[in-house]
C-alpha positions as CSV (number, residue, x, y, z in Angstrom):
1,M,-17.4,16.2,9.3
2,K,-17.3,12.7,7.7
3,T,-14.5,10.2,8.3
4,V,-13.0,7.8,5.8
5,L,-10.4,5.0,6.4
6,I,-8.3,4.1,3.4
7,T,-6.1,1.1,3.2
8,G,-2.9,1.1,1.1
9,I,-2.8,4.8,1.5
10,C,0.9,5.1,0.5
11,G,0.3,3.8,-3.0
12,G,-0.6,5.9,-6.1
13,I,-4.4,5.4,-5.9
14,G,-4.3,5.5,-2.1
15,K,-2.6,8.9,-2.0
16,A,-4.8,10.4,-4.7
17,T,-7.9,9.2,-2.9
18,A,-6.7,10.5,0.5
19,R,-5.9,13.9,-1.0
20,L,-9.3,14.2,-2.8
21,F,-11.3,13.2,0.3
22,A,-9.3,15.7,2.4
23,A,-9.9,18.4,-0.1
24,S,-13.6,17.5,0.0
25,G,-13.8,18.1,3.7
26,W,-13.4,14.6,5.0
27,R,-11.3,13.5,8.0
28,V,-8.9,10.9,6.5
29,L,-7.4,7.9,8.4
30,G,-5.0,5.6,6.7
31,V,-3.2,2.3,7.1
32,D,-0.4,0.7,5.1
33,C,2.4,-1.8,5.4
34,Q,5.0,0.8,4.4
35,P,5.7,3.9,6.4
36,F,3.8,7.1,5.6
37,D,6.0,9.7,3.9
38,N,4.2,12.8,5.4
39,S,3.7,14.2,1.9
40,F,0.2,15.2,3.0
41,E,-1.7,15.5,6.3
42,L,-3.7,12.7,7.8
43,V,-5.7,12.6,10.9
44,H,-4.0,9.4,11.9
45,F,-1.9,6.6,10.3
46,W,-1.4,3.0,11.3
47,L,1.5,0.9,10.1
48,G,0.5,-2.7,9.7
49,D,-0.4,-5.7,7.6
50,I,-4.1,-5.6,6.8
51,S,-4.2,-9.3,6.1
52,Q,-3.8,-9.8,9.9
53,S,-6.6,-9.2,12.4
54,N,-4.3,-7.6,15.0
55,I,-4.0,-4.3,13.1
56,W,-7.8,-4.2,12.5
57,R,-8.4,-4.8,16.2
58,E,-6.0,-1.9,17.0
59,I,-7.9,0.4,14.5
60,A,-11.3,-0.7,15.8
61,D,-10.3,0.1,19.4
62,S,-8.8,3.5,18.5
63,P,-10.3,6.8,19.9
64,F,-10.0,8.1,16.3
65,L,-13.1,6.1,15.5
66,N,-15.1,7.1,18.6
67,D,-17.4,9.3,16.5
68,G,-17.9,6.6,14.0
69,L,-16.8,5.9,10.4
70,D,-18.6,7.1,7.2
71,A,-16.6,5.2,4.6
72,L,-14.1,2.4,4.3
73,V,-12.0,2.2,1.2
74,N,-10.3,-1.2,0.8
75,N,-7.6,-0.2,-1.6
76,A,-4.5,-2.1,-0.4
77,A,-3.2,-4.6,-2.9
78,V,-0.2,-6.6,-4.1
79,Q,0.4,-7.8,-7.6
80,L,2.2,-11.0,-8.4
81,N,3.5,-11.2,-12.0
82,K,4.2,-14.9,-12.4
83,P,2.9,-17.9,-14.3
84,L,0.3,-19.9,-12.4
85,L,2.3,-23.1,-12.4
86,E,5.4,-21.3,-11.0
87,T,3.5,-19.6,-8.2
88,T,4.4,-20.9,-4.8
89,E,1.8,-21.6,-2.1
90,N,3.2,-18.8,0.0
91,E,3.0,-16.3,-2.9
92,W,-0.6,-17.4,-3.5
93,A,-1.5,-17.1,0.1
94,D,0.2,-13.6,0.4
95,T,-1.7,-12.3,-2.6
96,M,-5.1,-13.6,-1.3
97,G,-4.2,-12.3,2.2
98,V,-3.7,-8.7,1.2
99,N,-6.1,-8.4,-1.7
100,L,-9.1,-10.4,-0.4
101,T,-8.7,-11.4,3.2
102,G,-7.6,-7.8,4.1
103,S,-10.9,-6.5,2.7
104,F,-12.9,-9.1,4.5
105,L,-11.3,-8.2,7.8
106,G,-11.8,-4.5,7.1
107,I,-15.5,-5.0,6.6
108,K,-15.7,-7.3,9.6
109,F,-14.0,-5.0,12.1
110,M,-15.2,-1.7,10.7
111,T,-18.9,-2.5,10.4
112,P,-19.7,-1.6,14.0
113,H,-18.3,1.8,13.3
114,L,-20.2,2.2,10.0
115,D,-23.5,0.8,11.3
116,G,-26.5,3.0,10.8
117,R,-24.7,6.0,9.4
118,A,-25.7,5.8,5.7
119,A,-22.1,4.7,5.3
120,A,-20.2,3.1,2.4
121,V,-17.6,0.5,1.6
122,V,-15.7,0.8,-1.6
123,N,-13.5,-2.2,-2.6
124,V,-10.8,-1.4,-5.2
125,S,-10.8,-4.4,-7.5
126,S,-9.5,-4.5,-11.1
127,V,-10.5,-5.1,-14.7
128,H,-8.6,-8.4,-14.2
129,A,-11.6,-9.5,-12.2
130,L,-13.6,-9.7,-15.4
131,Q,-11.0,-10.3,-18.1
132,T,-7.3,-11.0,-17.6
133,S,-4.0,-11.9,-19.3
134,Q,-1.2,-14.5,-18.8
135,N,1.1,-14.5,-15.8
136,I,-1.1,-12.7,-13.3
137,A,-3.4,-15.5,-12.1
138,A,-3.2,-15.0,-8.4
139,Y,-3.9,-11.3,-8.7
140,A,-6.8,-11.9,-11.1
141,V,-8.4,-14.5,-8.8
142,S,-8.1,-12.3,-5.7
143,K,-9.7,-9.4,-7.5
144,G,-12.5,-11.6,-8.9
145,G,-13.1,-12.8,-5.3
146,L,-13.3,-9.1,-4.2
147,V,-16.1,-8.5,-6.6
148,S,-18.0,-11.5,-5.2
149,L,-17.3,-10.2,-1.7
150,T,-18.7,-6.8,-2.7
151,R,-22.0,-8.4,-3.8
152,A,-22.3,-10.6,-0.7
153,A,-21.5,-7.8,1.7
154,A,-23.9,-5.5,0.0
155,L,-26.7,-7.9,0.7
156,E,-25.7,-8.7,4.2
157,L,-25.1,-5.1,5.3
158,S,-28.0,-3.4,3.6
159,G,-30.1,-3.7,6.8
160,R,-27.4,-1.6,8.5
161,S,-27.7,1.2,6.0
162,I,-24.2,0.4,4.6
163,R,-23.7,0.4,0.8
164,V,-20.9,-1.8,-0.6
165,N,-19.6,-1.3,-4.2
166,A,-16.4,-1.9,-6.1
167,V,-14.3,0.2,-8.5
168,L,-12.4,-1.8,-11.2
169,P,-9.5,0.3,-12.6
170,G,-7.8,-0.6,-15.8
171,A,-4.3,0.6,-16.6
172,V,-3.5,3.5,-14.2
173,D,-0.1,5.1,-14.1
174,T,1.2,3.8,-10.7
175,E,4.3,1.9,-9.5
176,M,2.3,-1.3,-9.5
177,F,1.2,-0.7,-13.1
178,E,4.8,-0.2,-14.1
179,D,5.8,-3.4,-12.4
180,G,3.1,-5.2,-14.3
181,L,4.5,-4.2,-17.6
182,S,7.1,-6.9,-17.1
183,R,4.6,-9.6,-17.8
184,G,5.5,-9.7,-21.4
185,Q,2.1,-8.8,-22.9
186,L,3.6,-5.8,-24.8
187,T,6.5,-5.4,-27.2
188,E,9.7,-5.3,-25.4
189,G,11.2,-1.9,-25.0
190,N,11.7,0.9,-22.4
191,L,9.1,1.9,-20.0
192,A,7.9,4.9,-22.0
193,S,7.5,2.9,-25.2
194,M,5.5,0.2,-23.4
195,K,3.2,2.8,-21.9
196,A,2.8,4.4,-25.3
197,E,1.9,1.0,-26.9
198,L,-0.7,0.4,-24.2
199,A,-2.2,3.8,-24.6
200,L,-2.7,3.1,-28.3
201,K,-4.7,0.0,-27.4
202,T,-7.0,2.0,-25.1
203,P,-10.1,3.5,-26.7
204,C,-9.6,6.7,-24.7
205,G,-6.1,6.9,-26.2
206,R,-4.1,7.1,-22.9
207,I,-3.4,5.5,-19.6
208,G,-5.5,6.4,-16.6
209,R,-4.6,8.7,-13.7
210,S,-4.9,7.9,-10.0
211,A,-7.0,11.0,-9.5
212,E,-9.6,9.6,-11.9
213,V,-10.0,6.5,-9.9
214,A,-10.1,8.6,-6.7
215,R,-13.1,10.6,-8.1
216,S,-15.0,7.4,-8.8
217,I,-14.3,6.2,-5.2
218,L,-15.5,9.5,-3.8
219,F,-18.7,9.3,-5.9
220,L,-19.5,5.9,-4.5
221,C,-18.9,7.0,-1.0
222,D,-21.2,10.0,-1.3
223,D,-24.5,9.3,0.4
224,L,-26.3,11.7,-1.9
225,S,-24.8,11.0,-5.3
226,A,-24.7,7.3,-4.9
227,S,-27.4,6.7,-2.2
228,F,-29.3,4.1,-4.3
229,I,-26.2,2.2,-5.6
230,T,-25.0,-0.9,-3.8
231,G,-23.6,-4.3,-4.8
232,Q,-22.3,-2.8,-8.1
233,T,-19.0,-2.6,-10.0
234,L,-17.8,0.6,-11.6
235,V,-15.3,0.0,-14.3
236,V,-12.7,2.8,-14.8
237,D,-10.6,1.6,-17.7
238,G,-10.7,4.0,-20.6
239,G,-13.0,1.7,-22.5
240,V,-10.7,-1.4,-22.7
241,L,-13.4,-3.9,-21.7
242,A,-15.7,-2.5,-24.3
243,K,-13.3,-3.5,-27.1
244,L,-13.3,-6.9,-28.8
245,S,-9.9,-8.6,-28.3
246,T,-10.1,-9.8,-31.9
247,E,-10.1,-6.3,-33.3
């Protein structure tokens, strides 16, 4: 039985990914900075800040990894909705810490457990890594850095039979997405009307679902389906990046 470690497992995409992997026969381990709500069964859960090395040392030394690790999903993220010039140094550092440093530390400490197993790392980035909007600079920079980390790690870990790829979700119906609607990019109104407006701007005609991102993550972790894919970015955005902004 294969084993996956998912960071940010308590969020919308994290939960959906954990459930899908479990349903597909994987052993699921999880870590998050907020307590796990026991809404589904995990093999083990760690409570901690993935931007700090101590939690990664604890995970690396855990008996739950004695039989190795087949996939690492760096999913944990925070989103700061604030103009660049109003962003404080601490806010910038916190955003980079979780979204970028946390993934670096995950790769660094989990590689010995992934080594030589035809394993996979999937970094959950964002369409904001490629094109972005106002008042989300720190988040966009961190997600752009995550795409660069994906390419660099794919090259350095290829000799260890570890593939590294990134998934770039667009608008997905999660709590973080709802918080992001406050940035003022849409007509002011209630939550439902703002979601409806964004759906109309999406070629697929709707907002994405966490389960759809989860299926993309599982695909990239599969050592048969995605065995010759590494260093790549898979955009899951309903066609948003394919559309000219002037249309």
